[in-house]
Every structure is written in C-alpha cells, then in structure tokens.
KOLKEBA-902660 format. One line per field, with one value per residue (C-alpha): residue in one letter; y, x, z. Coordinates in nm, 3 decimals. Layout:
code	c(a_...)
yy	c(Y_...)
xx	c(X_...)
zz	c(Z_...)
This chain:
code	c(m_n_k_f_q_l_f_l_f_l_s_f_l_i_t_f_s_a_k_g_q_e_d_k_s_n_s_p_f_s_e_p_r_y_n_y_f_l_k_t_v_l_l_f_n_e_y_l_d_t_d_n_g_f_f_n_t_t_q_l_r_f_l_h_p_i_g_n_g_a_w_n_f_r_f_d_l_p_l_i_s_a_n_s_n_s_v_n_k_t_g_i_g_d_v_g_a_g_v_s_y_i_p_y_l_e_k_s_n_g_i_a_f_r_l_r_i_n_s_n_s_a_v_d_p_s_f_g_t_g_k_w_v_a_i_p_a_v_i_y_g_r_y_f_m_q_k_q_f_l_w_l_s_s_l_e_y_q_g_s_i_a_g_s_r_n_r_s_d_v_n_t_t_a_y_e_n_v_l_l_h_f_f_g_k_n_w_l_a_a_d_v_a_f_r_y_n_n_t_l_d_g_f_q_n_n_a_f_l_e_f_g_r_k_i_t_p_n_n_l_v_y_i_h_p_q_r_r_f_w_r_r_k_i_i)
yy	c(-0.017_0.327_0.658_1.013_1.302_1.684_1.896_2.267_2.375_2.738_2.841_3.116_3.089_3.341_3.293_3.502_3.523_3.315_3.369_3.202_3.008_3.174_2.900_2.687_2.969_2.774_2.430_2.194_2.213_2.623_2.701_2.877_2.651_2.363_2.564_2.402_2.682_2.961_3.007_2.972_3.016_2.837_2.883_2.667_2.555_2.223_2.195_1.814_1.799_1.415_1.250_1.331_1.684_1.887_1.839_2.143_2.150_2.509_2.375_2.637_2.488_2.642_2.546_2.659_2.572_2.424_2.516_2.542_2.440_2.048_1.993_2.175_2.162_2.167_2.159_2.146_2.231_2.146_2.330_2.113_2.177_1.918_1.901_1.572_1.497_1.845_1.821_2.095_2.023_2.216_2.147_2.066_1.755_1.562_1.790_1.677_1.760_1.646_1.736_1.688_1.615_1.649_1.443_1.539_1.863_2.007_2.270_2.035_1.746_1.631_1.380_1.474_1.207_1.294_1.169_1.361_1.205_1.262_1.308_1.142_1.493_1.544_1.652_1.479_1.110_1.183_1.492_1.223_0.864_0.811_0.654_0.836_0.764_0.773_0.880_0.853_0.949_0.994_1.277_1.336_1.665_1.748_2.043_1.992_2.234_2.534_2.560_2.559_2.227_2.090_1.735_1.605_1.258_1.094_0.748_0.771_0.518_0.616_0.367_0.368_0.308_0.361_0.491_0.364_0.005_0.060_0.230_0.091_0.056_0.295_0.118_0.322_0.297_0.639_0.709_1.068_1.267_1.626_1.826_2.217_2.452_2.769_3.080_3.428_3.482_3.196_2.825_2.527_2.145_1.840_1.573_1.201_1.033_0.642_0.530_0.150_0.137_-0.216_-0.207_-0.188_-0.379_-0.127_0.204_0.595_0.719_1.119_1.388_1.756_2.032_2.353_2.724_2.898_3.305_3.474_3.774_3.882_3.673_3.482_3.508_3.344_3.224_2.904_2.693_2.345_2.120_1.762_1.427_1.122_0.808_0.487_0.125_-0.153_-0.514_-0.765_-1.157)
xx	c(-0.007_0.150_0.083_0.207_0.225_0.251_0.503_0.576_0.915_1.010_1.342_1.524_1.907_2.161_2.539_2.787_3.149_3.408_3.794_4.045_3.836_3.912_4.117_3.778_3.532_3.513_3.451_3.170_3.068_3.120_2.778_2.529_2.258_2.528_2.824_3.044_3.272_3.058_2.863_2.509_2.175_1.930_1.547_1.255_0.963_0.786_0.415_0.277_-0.074_-0.267_-0.609_-0.619_-0.504_-0.161_0.213_0.419_0.762_0.973_1.347_1.636_1.983_2.325_2.645_2.983_3.321_3.607_3.977_4.033_3.738_3.779_3.531_3.196_2.991_2.596_2.292_1.922_1.616_1.285_0.959_0.666_0.268_0.032_-0.346_-0.516_-0.884_-0.896_-0.643_-0.352_-0.025_0.266_0.633_0.973_1.120_1.377_1.713_1.991_2.386_2.660_2.981_3.115_3.487_3.583_3.910_3.912_3.876_3.919_3.757_3.571_3.462_3.507_3.403_3.285_3.178_2.931_2.770_2.488_2.338_1.943_1.841_1.497_1.406_1.057_0.806_0.529_0.544_0.428_0.672_0.998_1.124_1.113_1.487_1.842_1.940_2.318_2.329_2.668_2.676_2.936_2.837_2.993_3.012_3.134_3.075_2.936_2.968_3.142_3.007_2.649_2.542_2.616_2.550_2.540_2.464_2.468_2.451_2.308_2.206_1.970_2.001_1.889_2.117_1.923_1.572_1.233_1.157_0.775_0.888_1.002_1.350_1.475_1.662_1.657_1.941_1.883_2.065_1.990_2.069_2.062_2.124_2.144_2.145_2.279_2.178_2.244_2.137_1.877_1.922_1.665_1.702_1.568_1.640_1.521_1.564_1.562_1.471_1.457_1.285_1.409_1.196_0.856_0.993_0.942_1.048_0.966_1.106_1.074_1.162_1.138_1.161_1.343_1.383_1.606_1.733_2.022_1.939_2.295_2.606_2.566_2.175_1.934_1.564_1.446_1.084_0.997_0.730_0.790_0.646_0.685_0.595_0.553_0.568_0.551_0.685_0.440_0.552)
zz	c(0.007_-0.137_0.113_0.046_0.239_0.169_0.350_0.309_0.414_0.503_0.597_0.646_0.694_0.850_0.842_1.020_0.858_1.026_0.971_0.822_0.571_0.245_0.125_0.141_0.019_-0.335_-0.215_-0.256_0.161_0.133_-0.056_0.190_0.181_0.331_0.482_0.705_0.736_0.873_1.191_1.095_1.259_1.054_1.160_0.946_0.959_0.865_0.833_0.800_0.725_0.833_0.839_1.184_1.224_1.128_1.282_1.258_1.356_1.396_1.479_1.565_1.422_1.515_1.328_1.412_1.272_1.481_1.435_1.062_0.910_0.921_1.224_1.293_1.578_1.542_1.770_1.679_1.901_1.774_1.852_1.785_1.788_1.687_1.653_1.642_1.731_1.855_2.104_2.077_2.187_2.177_2.356_2.291_2.072_2.074_2.100_1.914_1.866_1.640_1.492_1.122_1.000_0.639_0.590_0.218_0.007_-0.292_-0.519_-0.699_-0.463_-0.115_0.190_0.528_0.810_1.063_1.400_1.535_1.869_1.906_2.315_2.433_2.569_2.435_2.638_2.497_2.353_1.992_1.971_1.973_1.962_2.325_2.248_2.247_1.862_1.736_1.358_1.170_0.813_0.530_0.274_-0.048_-0.278_-0.594_-0.840_-1.193_-1.564_-1.398_-1.033_-1.213_-1.062_-0.693_-0.651_-0.293_-0.158_0.190_0.327_0.721_0.958_1.262_1.534_1.905_2.176_2.473_2.575_2.699_2.641_2.559_2.236_1.917_1.804_1.595_1.301_0.982_0.684_0.441_0.085_-0.030_-0.320_-0.379_-0.707_-0.693_-1.000_-0.949_-1.136_-1.036_-0.692_-0.717_-0.693_-0.805_-0.611_-0.678_-0.372_-0.359_-0.029_0.042_0.368_0.478_0.835_0.965_1.238_1.024_0.778_0.510_0.303_0.383_0.100_-0.004_-0.246_-0.281_-0.532_-0.387_-0.470_-0.297_-0.333_-0.153_0.014_0.079_0.000_0.295_0.417_0.237_0.225_0.040_0.006_-0.085_-0.100_-0.015_-0.022_0.154_0.029_0.249_0.131_0.385_0.287_0.214_0.299)
C-alpha cells in the first residue's frame, strides 16, 4: 500500500563570517545552503497535514566551525505543535547535537563524516522517538559544469542506543541525493531520499523540489514542498 504526505518547508538562514576560511570558500561544502565553514543560524518551519489534524515543527539549528574548519559542531532545538482529534499540543521535541569532520576537500569535490546524537528529551511521547539515537553519516559533494551544479550524496544510519523500553527501536538506513543548480542569486534543487525502516520492515522515501534566493552573499531564504512515500513489505 502506498501513502504520500505533503510537507511545506520554509527556511531562513543567517550566516556569520568565520575568519581563516578563504582557502575553502570555493569548495562543495562552502555553499550557503550547506556551509560547513561559517557560523550559521538556521530557522525553519515544516508543516505536515495528516488525516487526523496537523503536525508542525519549528526548528532552530546552530552550526559552528572548529579550528581550521575541518571540524564542525551542530545543535538542533525543535519546537513542535500538533492538533490531533481536536486536541492541541505544543512542546520541545528531541534535542540533538553532532560533529562533522572533513578528511578530504578540493575545489571540485570533497568527503565529510558526521555523527549526531538525538536525545530522549521530547515533552510529549508523540513529539519524539522515546529513544537516544546515534546517527552516523558519510557525505560526498561535487561540482559540475563550471560550478553551475552541485551534487551532494549521503549515506546515513539511525540507530537507537538507549531510551524507553516501551517504544520501538529506531533502526533506519537512508541514502539521499540532492542536485542544486545555481543561476545568479537563485538556485533550484531536486532531492530524492530512500529510507528503509528495519523495525517496520518497510520503505519511507521522500522527494522535494526547492527554490531559494540569496538575500546577501551569506543570507538566504528558501522553500520546498515535499512528498513522503511509505511502502511496507508484504510477505
């Protein structure tokens, strides 16, 4: 059985200049949309319409380069509002933090490793997984056609390491590819992610198209509608 759900994703990103990163300013990981080398504050809102109501997430994300920029720290704070069967709820979701490391980087391509930990901190069971979740990932980035296109490909695993015994384990593998096309101050992007949830024995894939515009060289706004597809394995 197939299901799809439509998300509306609005984001505003502010970056602050980080000193000593000039030599990395033309690399695949330096575009403002996915910048590893600038102090960044990202505020985004994601709205999900369901059969029983809505689920809205407003998330604050902070990124900070460490040392010469090969390392990067990330912190995520989600505020969730939901309406289900005419009951309104609002509260903090699972707070997360992580670090990234870039062992290889050139002007046209690079490789990064990332490890995030999501805490079991949601104030309501429906706002989180009920688990502490470790999320290792590897990311590859590459420019094409004189930097008009940027391809980012990532392989990520999400696995629970502690938490409530009454909640299902988190055991998901995700492979994601995004292609960005830059023209002037604008860009268009297409993203496809394949996710296999081993706990549910099914796929939870999603895809989106995105349009963004730079307000200043380091400040931007973007929007993308997203569809999520669900298929459960039937034996």
